[in-house]
C-alpha positions, 0 to 999 in steps of 0.5 A: 206058351203056358207051362206049369213047371212043377208037373209039365211033361216038358220039364227038364231038371239039371242033374250035372254041370261041368266047368265048361258049362255043359248041363246034363238034364233029365229026359234029354232023349227023343226031343223033337224039333220045336218041342217045348223045353222047360229048364229048371236048374238045381245046381248053383253054377257059382259052386262049379264055375269059379272063373269067368262065366261060360256059355251054357250048353245042354246035351239033347239027343246025345249032342251038346247044343247051346242055350240061346236067348230069343235074339240068338245070343248065348246064355252064360252061367251068370244069367240063370238062377236055380229053382226058376223055370225057364221056358223055351223050345228045342230047335233043330236047324243047321245049328240045333239049339235051345231058345229060352224066352224068359232069359236074357243074354249079357248082350241083350241086357247090355242093349236094353241098358244102353237104350234106357240110358239113351232115353228109350223105354 
């Protein structure tokens, strides 16, 4: 999936972030199943969420849906940086969600670190 986040029609820029991790983004309506989703954070989560990191959710078509990594683990507010473009897709299923392909959850990062410590690549 190629995306130029500076001018991509699938670009969604954060406009608000709640302390519960709920993102409000631009153009969040009429997003269909398997539509590309390019997320750009403009709000530093550290300035809003002062306690432990929380799972991100984003309002899509009027419903709060979780943001997951490619393995289905939730992305928390300590895992994404501002001004970086995260590429993924909106998936309508029994549990609608956004899957980001270029972001790791804490669980995936821990699994990679364990594999490397055990001599894996």
